[in-house]
C-alpha positions in Angstrom: 40.2 253.8 -42.3 40.8 255.1 -45.9 40.2 252.9 -48.8 43.9 251.6 -49.5 44.1 250.6 -46.2 41.2 248.7 -46.1 42.2 246.6 -49.1 45.9 246.8 -48.0 44.6 244.7 -44.9 42.1 242.1 -46.9 44.4 241.2 -49.5 47.6 241.3 -46.7 50.4 242.0 -49.3 53.6 242.2 -47.9 55.7 244.4 -50.1 58.0 242.0 -52.0 55.0 239.7 -52.4 53.2 242.2 -54.3 55.8 243.3 -56.3 56.4 239.7 -57.5 52.8 240.0 -58.9 52.8 243.2 -60.3 56.2 242.5 -62.0 54.7 239.1 -63.3 51.5 241.1 -64.6 53.7 243.9 -66.5 56.0 241.1 -68.0 52.6 239.3 -68.9 51.0 242.0 -70.6 54.3 243.7 -72.4 55.2 240.3 -74.0 51.7 239.6 -74.7 51.5 243.2 -76.3 54.4 243.0 -77.9 54.9 239.5 -79.6 51.2 238.5 -80.3 49.0 241.4 -79.9 50.7 244.1 -81.8 52.0 242.6 -84.8 49.0 240.4 -85.6 46.1 244.0 -85.0 48.7 246.4 -86.4 48.8 244.1 -89.5 45.8 242.6 -90.0 43.2 245.6 -88.5 45.6 248.9 -88.8 47.1 247.5 -91.9 50.7 249.2 -91.0 54.1 247.3 -92.5 56.1 245.0 -91.1 59.3 247.5 -90.9 57.2 250.2 -88.6 55.9 247.1 -86.2 59.6 246.0 -85.9 60.6 250.0 -85.3 57.7 250.0 -82.5 59.0 247.4 -80.8 62.8 249.0 -80.7 61.3 252.4 -79.7 59.9 250.6 -76.5 63.1 248.7 -75.7 64.8 251.9 -76.1 62.9 254.2 -74.0 62.4 251.2 -71.8 66.5 251.6 -71.4 66.6 255.3 -72.0 64.3 256.4 -68.5 66.2 253.5 -66.3 67.9 256.4 -64.7 65.5 259.1 -64.3 62.9 256.2 -62.8 65.7 255.3 -60.1 65.5 258.7 -59.2 62.0 259.0 -58.9 61.7 255.7 -56.9 64.3 257.2 -54.4 62.5 260.4 -54.0 59.1 259.6 -54.3 56.5 256.9 -53.3 57.1 253.4 -54.9 53.2 253.3 -54.9 53.0 256.5 -56.9 55.3 255.6 -59.7 54.5 252.0 -60.2 50.8 253.3 -60.4 52.0 256.5 -62.7 53.7 253.7 -65.0 51.0 251.5 -65.1 48.3 254.4 -65.9 50.9 255.2 -69.0 51.0 251.4 -70.0 47.1 251.6 -69.7 47.0 254.6 -72.1 49.4 253.4 -74.7 47.3 250.0 -74.9 44.5 252.0 -75.7 46.4 254.3 -78.0 47.2 251.7 -80.4 43.7 250.1 -80.6 42.9 253.7 -82.2 46.1 254.7 -83.8 45.4 256.2 -87.5 49.1 256.8 -87.9 52.5 255.6 -87.5 53.2 258.0 -85.4 50.6 257.0 -82.8 51.9 253.2 -83.2 55.7 254.4 -82.2 54.2 256.7 -79.5 52.3 254.4 -77.6 54.9 251.8 -77.9 57.2 254.3 -76.0 54.7 255.2 -73.3 54.6 251.4 -73.0 58.2 251.2 -72.9 58.5 254.3 -70.2 55.2 253.1 -67.7 57.5 249.6 -67.5 60.6 251.1 -67.1 60.5 251.3 -62.8 58.7 248.0 -62.2 62.2 246.0 -61.8 64.4 249.1 -60.3 61.2 248.9 -57.3 61.4 245.3 -56.9 65.7 245.7 -56.8 65.2 248.5 -54.1 62.4 246.6 -52.0 65.0 243.7 -51.8 66.3 242.7 -48.5 70.5 242.2 -48.3 70.8 239.5 -45.6 68.4 237.1 -48.2 69.1 238.8 -51.5 69.8 236.0 -53.6 66.3 234.2 -52.6 64.1 237.5 -53.2 66.2 238.1 -56.4 65.6 234.3 -57.5 61.8 234.4 -57.3 61.7 237.9 -58.7 63.2 236.3 -61.9 61.3 233.2 -61.5 57.9 235.5 -61.7 59.2 237.3 -64.8 60.4 234.5 -66.5 56.6 233.1 -66.3 55.3 236.3 -67.2 57.5 237.1 -69.9 57.1 233.3 -71.2 53.2 232.9 -70.5 51.9 236.3 -72.1 52.8 235.6 -75.4 51.9 231.6 -75.4 48.2 232.6 -73.7 47.4 235.6 -76.1 48.3 233.4 -79.3 45.7 231.5 -78.5 43.1 233.9 -77.0 44.0 235.8 -80.6 42.2 233.1 -82.2 38.8 233.9 -80.5 38.7 237.3 -81.1 40.9 240.6 -80.7 38.3 242.7 -78.5 38.9 239.7 -75.9 42.9 240.5 -75.9 42.6 243.9 -75.4 39.8 244.0 -72.4 42.3 241.1 -71.0 45.3 243.5 -71.3 43.1 246.3 -70.0 42.1 244.4 -67.4 45.1 242.9 -65.6 46.7 246.5 -65.8 43.7 247.8 -63.7 44.2 244.8 -61.6 48.0 245.4 -61.1 47.2 249.4 -60.6 45.4 248.6 -57.6 47.5 246.3 -56.4 50.2 248.8 -56.6 48.1 251.3 -54.8 47.4 248.9 -51.7 50.5 247.1 -51.7 52.3 247.8 -48.1 56.3 249.3 -49.2 58.7 247.0 -48.8 61.9 247.7 -46.8 63.1 251.0 -48.1 66.5 253.1 -47.4 66.6 256.5 -46.6 66.0 259.3 -49.1 68.9 260.6 -50.4 69.4 264.8 -50.8 71.8 264.7 -53.2 71.0 265.6 -56.7 70.5 263.3 -59.6 73.8 264.1 -60.9 75.8 264.0 -57.8 74.3 260.6 -57.1 75.5 259.1 -60.6 78.7 260.5 -60.0 79.1 259.1 -56.6 78.0 255.6 -58.5 80.1 256.2 -61.2 83.1 256.4 -59.0 82.1 253.5 -57.0 82.3 251.3 -60.3 85.2 252.6 -62.2 87.6 251.9 -59.3 87.0 247.9 -59.3 88.2 248.0 -62.8 87.2 245.2 -64.2 83.4 245.2 -62.9 82.4 248.2 -65.8 83.6 246.1 -68.9 82.2 242.9 -67.1 78.7 244.5 -67.4 78.5 245.3 -70.8 80.7 242.1 -72.2 78.1 240.0 -70.5 75.5 241.3 -71.8 77.0 241.6 -75.3 77.9 238.4 -75.7 74.7 237.3 -75.1 73.3 239.5 -77.5 75.2 238.1 -80.0 73.2 235.0 -80.0 69.8 236.5 -80.1 69.0 236.6 -83.8 71.1 233.7 -84.5 69.7 231.0 -82.0 66.8 230.4 -84.7 68.2 230.3 -87.8 71.2 228.2 -86.7 68.6 225.7 -85.0 66.9 225.1 -88.2 69.6 225.6 -90.3 72.9 223.9 -89.0 71.6 221.8 -86.6 68.8 220.7 -88.9 65.7 221.2 -85.8 62.4 222.1 -87.1 60.8 224.8 -85.3 58.3 222.8 -83.1 61.9 220.7 -82.3 63.5 224.2 -81.1 60.3 225.2 -79.2 61.1 222.2 -77.2 64.4 222.5 -76.7 63.7 226.2 -75.6 61.1 225.4 -73.5 63.2 222.8 -72.1 66.0 225.5 -71.0 63.0 227.8 -69.6 62.2 224.6 -67.6 65.6 224.2 -66.4 65.9 227.8 -65.3 63.1 228.2 -63.4 63.4 224.3 -61.3 66.8 225.8 -60.0 66.5 229.7 -60.0 65.0 229.6 -56.2 67.3 227.0 -54.3 70.4 228.7 -56.2 69.0 231.4 -54.6 69.3 230.1 -51.2 72.8 228.4 -51.2 73.8 232.0 -52.6 72.3 233.2 -49.3 74.2 230.4 -47.3 77.6 230.0 -49.3 78.1 232.9 -50.3 78.1 233.7 -54.6 81.5 233.4 -55.6 82.0 229.9 -57.5 78.4 230.3 -58.7 79.7 233.1 -60.3 82.8 230.9 -61.6 80.6 227.9 -62.4 77.6 229.9 -64.2 80.2 231.7 -66.5 82.0 229.0 -67.2 79.8 226.1 -67.8 77.4 228.5 -69.9 80.7 229.4 -71.9 81.8 225.7 -72.6 77.8 224.7 -73.5 77.7 227.6 -76.0 80.3 226.1 -77.8 79.3 222.6 -77.4 76.1 223.2 -79.2 78.1 224.6 -82.4 78.7 220.9 -83.0 75.1 219.3 -81.8 73.7 217.6 -84.3 70.5 215.9 -82.8 67.8 217.1 -81.3 68.3 215.2 -77.8 71.7 216.5 -77.6 70.2 220.2 -78.4 67.5 219.4 -75.9 70.3 218.2 -72.9 72.7 221.4 -73.9 69.2 224.0 -73.3 68.6 222.1 -69.6 72.3 223.0 -69.1 72.3 226.0 -70.2 69.4 226.9 -68.1 70.2 225.8 -65.3 73.7 227.3 -65.2 72.4 230.8 -66.0 69.5 230.8 -63.7 72.6 229.7 -61.1 74.2 232.8 -62.4 71.8 235.6 -62.3 71.2 235.5 -58.0 75.2 236.0 -57.8 75.8 238.6 -60.3 72.9 240.4 -58.5 74.3 240.2 -55.3 77.6 241.1 -56.5 76.5 244.2 -58.1 74.3 244.8 -55.0 78.0 245.7 -53.2 78.1 249.0 -55.5 75.0 250.6 -55.4 74.6 253.4 -52.4 72.1 252.5 -49.5 70.6 256.0 -49.8 70.1 256.2 -53.7 69.2 252.2 -54.6 66.7 253.3 -57.3 69.4 255.4 -59.4 71.7 253.0 -58.8 70.1 250.1 -60.3 68.7 252.3 -63.0 72.3 253.4 -64.4 73.7 249.8 -63.7 70.5 248.7 -65.7 71.5 251.3 -68.5 75.2 250.2 -68.6 74.3 246.7 -69.3 71.8 247.7 -72.1 74.7 248.9 -73.7 75.5 245.1 -74.8 71.8 244.4 -75.6 71.6 246.9 -78.1 74.8 246.5 -79.7 75.0 242.5 -79.1 72.5 241.6 -81.8 74.1 243.9 -84.9 77.5 242.6 -83.6 76.4 239.1 -84.2 74.2 239.4 -87.5 77.5 240.8 -88.8 80.0 238.2 -87.6 77.8 235.1 -89.3 77.5 237.4 -92.2 81.6 238.2 -92.7 82.9 235.1 -91.4 80.8 232.5 -90.0 77.2 230.8 -88.5 79.1 229.4 -85.7 81.9 232.3 -85.4 79.3 234.4 -82.8 78.8 231.5 -80.7 82.4 231.0 -80.4 83.2 234.2 -79.7 80.6 234.5 -76.9 81.7 231.4 -75.2 85.4 233.0 -75.5 83.8 236.3 -73.7 82.2 233.8 -70.7 85.0 231.4 -70.4 87.3 235.3 -69.8 84.6 236.6 -67.2 84.5 233.2 -65.4 88.8 232.9 -65.1 88.8 236.7 -64.0 86.4 235.8 -60.9 88.5 232.7 -60.5 92.0 233.8 -60.1 90.9 237.9 -59.2 91.1 238.5 -55.1 86.8 239.1 -54.9 85.8 236.9 -52.0 85.3 239.6 -50.2 82.7 240.8 -52.4 80.9 237.7 -53.7 81.4 235.4 -50.5 
C-alpha cells in the first residue's frame, strides 16, 4: 500500500469532508495574508507604499477571478488532487516570495500567484457537491468559508504583535498541511469527463444560461448591488449613524454570527421544501433591511438590522446555488461553475466603483437605496415568474 493510501485510511477523510477543511485553511490563509500580514509586513519591513499594497490586493482578486474558467476546465480534465495540490504549491511560493521581495513587481507577482493558487478550491468544492443534498452541503461549505475568512485576520492580528516570523511560519505550515490533506483525501463524487474542448463547453453553458432570459442579468445585478455597499459600510456607519469603530465591529460580528447560525438549518430546509420561497424571502427581506438601515440612528437598531441581514443572506445563499446548479452540465461542472463565478465577478468588480461614485454625486444613502431596489426587483421577478420547476 502506498503512502497516500495509508494516510487516507488513517485519517479517514471523505472527499467533501476534506474539501470543507481545505476551503477553511485556504480562506484562513488568504484572509490573514491579505488583511493582516501583507499590509503590515510590506509597509513596515519592506517599506512599500500603501498604493502598491492596495494594488497588490486588487491584483490578487483580479487573477483569482480571471483564471476561474481555466481552473474549472482543468478540474474537469485532471484529478482534483493534482489541481488542488498545484494551487496550494503556488500559494506557498507566493508567500515565500513576499518575504524576499525587493521590488514592487515581486509583490504584485506574489499576490497574483496567491490568487491563481486559491482559485480552484471553491470550484473543486462545487464539483463534489451531491445533487440530492446540494443545499445542505452548500450550507456547510459557506459555513467553513465564512469561518476561515473571518478568523484569519482576527487571529493573525493578535499573532502579529508577537513576531512576523511566527505568522510566516504558521501560514506556511497551514498550507503544507493543506497540501498533504489534498493529496490524501478521497475523491468526492465526480461526473463524467467531458470530451469537448473548453470553448465548446463554454458555448454550451452560455447558450443554456442565455435561454433563461433573466438569469444572466440577475447574476450580475445582485453582485453589483452587494458591491455598491462594500466601500461605504464603514464611513456610513461612523459618519451618518454615529457608531464608533468598536460598535461597527460588534454589529458586523452580530450579522456574521446570525448568518452562521442560519446557514446549516436553511440548507436542510431547502433540500426538503425547495428553494423558491427562500429565494423570494431572502432577496425581499434583504432589500427591506438594507433600505431600513439608512434610517437607523442607534447602535441597538443597527445590531438588530445586521442580524436580519445575516439571516436573510444565509437563507438566500444555498437556495441561489441550488438554482444555478440546474444550468451546469454534469459532464463539465468545473468549467461551468468557473464561467458562473466569472460572470458574478463582474458585479464584484463594478459595484464598489459605482457605489463610491453614487455616494459622491448624489448622497451617502443613495447607493443603499439603489441596492435595495435591485434586490427587491429580483425578489419580485421570482415571485411572479413561473420558476417552480426550477427552484422548487
